[in-house]
C-alpha positions in Angstrom: 61.4 61.2 86.7 61.5 59.3 83.4 64.7 57.7 82.2 64.7 56.1 78.8 65.5 52.4 78.7 66.6 50.8 75.4 64.4 47.7 76.1 61.3 49.9 76.3 61.8 52.4 73.4 61.7 52.5 69.7 62.9 55.2 67.3 60.3 56.7 65.0 61.6 58.7 62.0 58.8 60.6 60.2 58.8 61.7 56.6 62.4 62.7 55.7 61.6 62.7 52.0 63.3 63.8 48.8 60.9 66.5 47.7 60.2 67.9 51.1 63.7 68.0 52.6 65.1 70.8 50.2 62.8 73.4 51.8 63.4 72.4 55.4 65.3 74.7 57.8 68.7 73.3 59.0 68.3 70.3 56.7 72.0 69.3 56.7 72.2 69.0 60.5 68.8 67.5 60.6 69.7 64.6 58.3 73.1 64.1 60.1 71.4 63.8 63.5 68.7 61.5 62.2 71.4 59.3 60.6 73.2 59.2 64.0 69.9 58.2 65.7 69.3 55.4 63.3 72.9 54.1 63.5 72.8 54.5 67.3 69.6 52.5 67.4 71.3 49.8 65.5 74.2 49.7 67.9 71.9 49.6 70.9 69.4 47.1 69.4 66.5 49.6 69.5 63.8 49.0 66.8 63.3 51.7 64.2 60.1 52.6 62.4 60.0 55.1 59.6 57.1 56.7 57.7 56.8 58.3 54.3 54.0 60.7 53.5 52.3 60.6 50.1 55.2 58.9 48.3 53.8 59.6 44.9 54.1 63.4 45.5 57.0 63.7 48.0 59.3 60.8 46.9 61.0 58.3 49.1 63.2 58.9 52.2 66.4 60.7 51.3 69.4 58.6 50.4 71.4 59.0 53.6 68.4 57.9 55.7 67.7 54.9 53.4 71.4 53.9 53.6 71.4 54.1 57.4 68.2 52.2 57.6 69.6 49.4 55.4 72.7 49.1 57.4 70.7 48.6 60.6 68.3 46.1 59.2 65.3 48.4 59.9 62.0 47.6 58.3 60.8 49.3 55.1 59.2 52.7 55.6 55.4 52.7 56.2 53.6 54.7 53.5 50.9 56.9 54.7 48.5 59.7 53.5 47.2 60.9 56.9 49.4 63.5 58.4 49.5 61.4 61.7 51.2 58.1 61.3 48.5 56.8 63.7 46.1 57.1 60.7 47.8 54.2 59.1 46.6 50.7 59.9 50.0 49.3 59.0 51.7 51.7 61.5 49.3 50.6 64.3 50.0 47.0 63.5 53.8 47.5 63.6 53.4 49.3 66.9 51.6 46.3 68.4 54.2 43.9 67.2 57.0 46.0 68.8 55.6 45.6 72.3 57.2 48.9 73.3 55.4 51.9 74.8 57.8 54.8 74.4 58.7 56.5 71.1 61.8 58.6 70.5 60.7 60.8 67.6 62.6 62.6 64.8 61.6 63.9 61.4 59.6 66.6 59.5 57.6 68.7 59.7 57.5 69.4 63.4 54.3 71.3 63.3 52.4 68.9 61.0 53.1 65.2 60.7 55.5 65.0 63.7 53.1 67.0 65.9 50.0 65.1 64.9 51.7 61.7 65.3 53.1 62.6 68.7 49.6 63.9 69.8 48.0 60.6 68.7 50.7 58.5 70.4 50.3 60.4 73.7 46.5 60.1 73.4 46.8 56.3 73.0 49.0 55.7 76.0 52.5 55.9 74.6 55.3 57.9 76.1 57.0 60.2 73.7 60.4 61.9 73.7 61.0 64.4 70.8 64.6 64.8 69.6 64.8 68.6 69.3 67.8 68.8 67.0 66.3 66.0 64.8 63.0 67.6 64.0 62.4 70.6 61.8 59.9 72.5 59.6 60.2 74.8 56.7 60.5 77.8 59.1 62.2 78.0 62.5 59.0 79.5 63.9 56.8 76.5 62.8 59.4 74.1 64.3 59.4 76.0 67.6 55.6 76.1 67.8 55.4 72.4 66.9 57.8 71.4 69.6 56.1 73.7 72.1 52.7 72.1 71.4 54.2 68.6 71.8 55.7 69.5 75.2 52.4 71.0 76.3 50.6 67.8 75.5 53.1 65.7 77.5 56.1 64.8 75.4 59.6 65.0 76.7 62.4 66.8 75.0 66.0 65.6 74.3 68.8 66.0 71.9 70.5 63.5 69.6 73.6 63.1 71.8 71.7 63.1 75.0 69.3 60.3 74.0 72.1 58.1 72.6 74.1 58.3 75.8 71.0 57.9 77.9 70.2 54.7 76.1 73.8 53.5 76.2 73.7 53.9 80.0 77.4 53.3 80.8 80.9 54.0 79.5 83.6 51.5 78.9 81.6 49.2 76.6 81.8 48.5 72.9 78.4 50.1 72.5 79.6 53.2 74.3 82.6 53.5 72.0 80.4 53.1 69.0 78.0 55.8 70.2 81.0 58.1 71.0 82.2 57.7 67.4 78.8 58.5 66.0 78.5 61.8 67.8 82.0 63.1 67.0 
């Protein structure tokens, strides 16, 4: 049985960008859930890494994500051109500096950049939990296939609310109250 521990995980947000988001299925709830994850990570002191794919063509991370990142003192997004974030030397360097071995993953597209990143993280000894309601693709079918492949390769599956409460661990604390406000 694997239980997530906030001292061992990091949040990875993949490619939620201006020119890609408008064609993504369930984009409003996707962005809302990723914002919750980022803000929850801030409350729980969980590091956040973000990536941006081919910024020249796809633009920066969308405004709500940039705002949430700025309010949690997260690092600037890592620019990449490989579909897998693992293909970025900067990404690998940031991973080493975190000293954490389990990624909680959100972003787009589930069947391309998210899948390839998750597969590479698993292949390189990281644990991975995919946040099902915080990953999407242009079509529901591609999202489903991407998630299924990640699970087949060893990733775990969770939801936004489930992972935030799992990382909070107990009720009756200021952190719990802050997480409760985020998910309402």
